[in-house]
Each structure stands twice: as C-alpha cells, then as structure tokens.
C-alpha positions as a printed NumPy array, in Angstrom:
array([[  -1.865, -276.986,  -33.909],
       [  -5.303, -278.608,  -34.155],
       [  -8.405, -276.59 ,  -34.322],
       [ -11.615, -278.151,  -33.151],
       [ -14.438, -277.245,  -35.499],
       [ -17.836, -277.28 ,  -33.906],
       [ -20.655, -277.491,  -36.397],
       [ -23.938, -276.302,  -35.166],
       [ -27.233, -276.764,  -37.091],
       [ -29.143, -273.726,  -37.407],
       [ -32.841, -274.371,  -37.104],
       [ -35.381, -272.734,  -39.328],
       [ -38.637, -271.434,  -37.754],
       [ -40.501, -273.526,  -40.3  ],
       [ -38.747, -276.672,  -39.316],
       [ -41.257, -277.264,  -36.366],
       [ -43.76 , -278.221,  -38.922],
       [ -41.663, -280.82 ,  -40.833],
       [ -41.834, -284.548,  -39.924],
       [ -38.488, -286.269,  -39.809],
       [ -37.702, -289.973,  -39.27 ],
       [ -35.925, -290.685,  -36.073],
       [ -35.765, -294.383,  -35.853],
       [ -36.411, -296.925,  -38.676],
       [ -37.763, -300.164,  -37.138],
       [ -38.374, -301.812,  -40.444],
       [ -39.184, -300.74 ,  -44.04 ],
       [ -42.829, -299.838,  -42.996],
       [ -42.588, -298.814,  -39.357],
       [ -40.65 , -295.584,  -38.596],
       [ -40.695, -293.609,  -35.414],
       [ -40.885, -289.926,  -36.427],
       [ -40.566, -286.694,  -34.358],
       [ -44.392, -286.455,  -34.57 ],
       [ -44.885, -289.867,  -32.861],
       [ -42.196, -288.912,  -30.243],
       [ -43.733, -285.667,  -29.429],
       [ -47.184, -287.112,  -29.219],
       [ -45.872, -289.912,  -26.998],
       [ -44.332, -287.405,  -24.593],
       [ -47.437, -285.302,  -24.467],
       [ -49.609, -288.511,  -23.763],
       [ -47.237, -289.587,  -20.964],
       [ -47.363, -286.118,  -19.592],
       [ -51.229, -285.953,  -19.611],
       [ -51.52 , -289.424,  -17.962],
       [ -49.07 , -288.322,  -15.202],
       [ -50.928, -284.99 ,  -14.629],
       [ -54.363, -286.448,  -14.686],
       [ -53.415, -289.385,  -12.454],
       [ -52.108, -286.917,   -9.782],
       [ -55.663, -285.307,   -9.893],
       [ -57.185, -288.322,   -8.091],
       [ -56.406, -289.587,   -4.609],
       [ -55.975, -293.261,   -3.7  ],
       [ -59.762, -293.658,   -3.229],
       [ -60.48 , -292.638,   -6.79 ],
       [ -62.292, -289.491,   -5.63 ],
       [ -61.598, -286.086,   -7.004],
       [ -59.796, -283.916,   -4.671],
       [ -61.528, -280.557,   -4.223],
       [ -58.83 , -278.765,   -2.267],
       [ -55.535, -278.834,   -4.091],
       [ -52.402, -278.99 ,   -1.995],
       [ -49.694, -278.345,   -4.513],
       [ -49.694, -275.854,   -7.317],
       [ -50.346, -278.507,   -9.969],
       [ -53.346, -279.715,   -8.121],
       [ -54.647, -276.185,   -7.788],
       [ -54.268, -275.593,  -11.422],
       [ -55.878, -278.86 ,  -12.303],
       [ -58.856, -278.067,   -9.921],
       [ -59.299, -274.747,  -11.584],
       [ -59.192, -276.308,  -15.108],
       [ -61.731, -279.   ,  -13.982],
       [ -64.047, -276.417,  -12.372],
       [ -63.766, -274.361,  -15.577],
       [ -64.8  , -277.294,  -17.729],
       [ -67.674, -278.21 ,  -15.341],
       [ -68.951, -274.654,  -15.377],
       [ -68.767, -274.567,  -19.174],
       [ -70.656, -277.873,  -19.391],
       [ -73.267, -276.615,  -16.924],
       [ -73.854, -273.424,  -18.669],
       [ -74.03 , -274.874,  -22.31 ],
       [ -75.676, -278.148,  -22.013],
       [ -79.073, -278.312,  -20.652],
       [ -79.755, -281.899,  -20.123],
       [ -80.032, -284.319,  -17.371],
       [ -77.074, -286.506,  -18.626],
       [ -74.546, -283.617,  -18.769],
       [ -72.549, -285.005,  -15.916],
       [ -71.667, -288.005,  -18.125],
       [ -70.079, -285.731,  -20.716],
       [ -67.653, -283.979,  -18.364],
       [ -64.806, -286.653,  -18.51 ],
       [ -64.928, -286.737,  -22.302],
       [ -64.947, -282.897,  -22.707],
       [ -62.273, -282.453,  -19.935],
       [ -59.895, -284.865,  -21.566],
       [ -60.442, -283.378,  -24.984],
       [ -59.809, -279.901,  -23.559],
       [ -56.653, -280.982,  -21.608],
       [ -55.264, -282.634,  -24.719],
       [ -55.902, -279.775,  -27.13 ],
       [ -54.455, -277.347,  -24.517],
       [ -51.326, -279.395,  -23.878],
       [ -50.68 , -279.845,  -27.628],
       [ -51.063, -276.235,  -28.397],
       [ -48.905, -275.059,  -25.368],
       [ -46.282, -277.514,  -26.491],
       [ -46.253, -275.961,  -30.002],
       [ -45.62 , -272.63 ,  -28.406],
       [ -42.268, -273.648,  -27.057],
       [ -39.53 , -272.491,  -29.433],
       [ -38.12 , -275.136,  -31.666],
       [ -40.416, -277.778,  -30.41 ],
       [ -42.572, -279.873,  -32.796],
       [ -46.075, -278.278,  -33.365],
       [ -48.429, -281.316,  -33.639],
       [ -51.415, -279.27 ,  -34.243],
       [ -49.813, -277.824,  -37.383],
       [ -50.045, -281.249,  -39.074],
       [ -53.282, -281.539,  -41.052],
       [ -53.291, -285.416,  -40.806],
       [ -53.205, -285.257,  -36.954],
       [ -55.755, -282.392,  -36.661],
       [ -58.164, -284.136,  -39.098],
       [ -57.912, -287.479,  -37.465],
       [ -58.369, -285.971,  -34.04 ],
       [ -61.407, -284.148,  -35.097],
       [ -62.853, -287.312,  -36.796],
       [ -62.207, -289.369,  -33.755],
       [ -63.823, -286.661,  -31.449],
       [ -66.879, -286.255,  -33.824],
       [ -67.586, -290.026,  -34.051],
       [ -66.99 , -290.545,  -30.25 ],
       [ -69.557, -287.755,  -29.528],
       [ -72.013, -289.531,  -31.892],
       [ -71.381, -292.756,  -30.128],
       [ -71.926, -291.33 ,  -26.66 ],
       [ -75.095, -289.553,  -27.826],
       [ -76.415, -292.701,  -29.526],
       [ -75.654, -294.754,  -26.458],
       [ -77.105, -292.189,  -23.976],
       [ -80.265, -291.324,  -25.876],
       [ -80.814, -294.155,  -28.293],
       [ -82.948, -293.671,  -31.412],
       [ -84.021, -290.309,  -30.003],
       [ -80.473, -288.914,  -30.422],
       [ -80.879, -287.302,  -33.881],
       [ -84.306, -285.961,  -32.892],
       [ -82.744, -283.742,  -30.319],
       [ -81.302, -281.478,  -33.092],
       [ -84.834, -280.422,  -34.136],
       [ -87.775, -279.035,  -32.284],
       [ -90.874, -280.949,  -31.974],
       [ -92.76 , -278.488,  -34.078],
       [ -90.482, -278.937,  -37.003],
       [ -92.126, -280.227,  -40.142],
       [ -90.836, -283.447,  -41.941],
       [ -90.374, -281.587,  -45.301],
       [ -88.122, -279.052,  -43.606],
       [ -86.109, -281.74 ,  -41.801],
       [ -85.618, -283.745,  -45.041],
       [ -84.445, -280.578,  -46.927],
       [ -82.108, -279.759,  -43.934],
       [ -80.61 , -283.291,  -43.747],
       [ -80.419, -283.94 ,  -47.505],
       [ -77.328, -281.758,  -48.159]])
C-alpha cells in the first residue's frame, strides 16, 4: 500500500517582506519576487489607465462600466485635490503627474494588503528610490515650468536675504 505524502509549505506572515530569487538569468541578473510583483502591478496600471481614454484620446466624463466609473471618481478626486491645494495658473499641467503617482501608490499599497502577496512598499530600497525619483521629477517639472523663478516661489517677496540664507544653509 502506497501512501501519497503531500508536503505543503506553511507561509509565515513575515515572508511577504522577504525578497526571493525566482529566475537566475546570469550571475548578475536575477528576477526576484519584487521585480515580478512590480511588473504585474505596472501592467495592471497600464491596462487600467489605457481603458480610461477613448479612441480620440479624450477623457471620458461618463463612465459606462464600473471600472470607468471608479477611475472617473479617482480622477475627479485628484483634480479637486490639485485645485484646492495648488494656487497657480499651471496647476493643470501637474494633474497627470500627481494622478499617476497617486494611482501607483494606491495600487502598490492595496496589493500589499492581499494576504500572502508581496508587499513592495515594505521594501526600503523601493520606497526610497520611488521617493527620490518623485522628488527630482517634481523639481524638474517646476524648473521647466517656472525657470529660474522656481526656487523663489518658496519664499515671500518680503523675505530678507539673511533669513533665506540661514534657512537654506542647513
């Protein structure tokens, strides 16, 4: 009489934060579960956001399906957020950047809530690199939009140069 032994691997709740190699392409290139999860999330975001636009590249205001209705609500939320917090004539140019950043962080955090899925936002390397890229992209957008006056927008016109130099010297 033969007995089939089924071995199951019990997952630890802390295993969602560890990076495991999945495919070794060479000695230096390895596809890990972090890359795989981020790749799937990127494909998901591209598919969702591409369904937000019709064939004429115009934003659909009235969503027909549930996904389009949710995306329209999220888009309107971000536009209202930008309109209420940014008081500038160029705030419409910032909406795509802020909306893409919001959708990316939302998707990554919601994916991390699924039990036994990989939590990308729990990795300090990803979080730091994403924040640095976002910071430097916002500086680049501000520099391109406002030119040399960009850093002057952080201070009032009545600020004295000694106060500005003390503030910026740290």
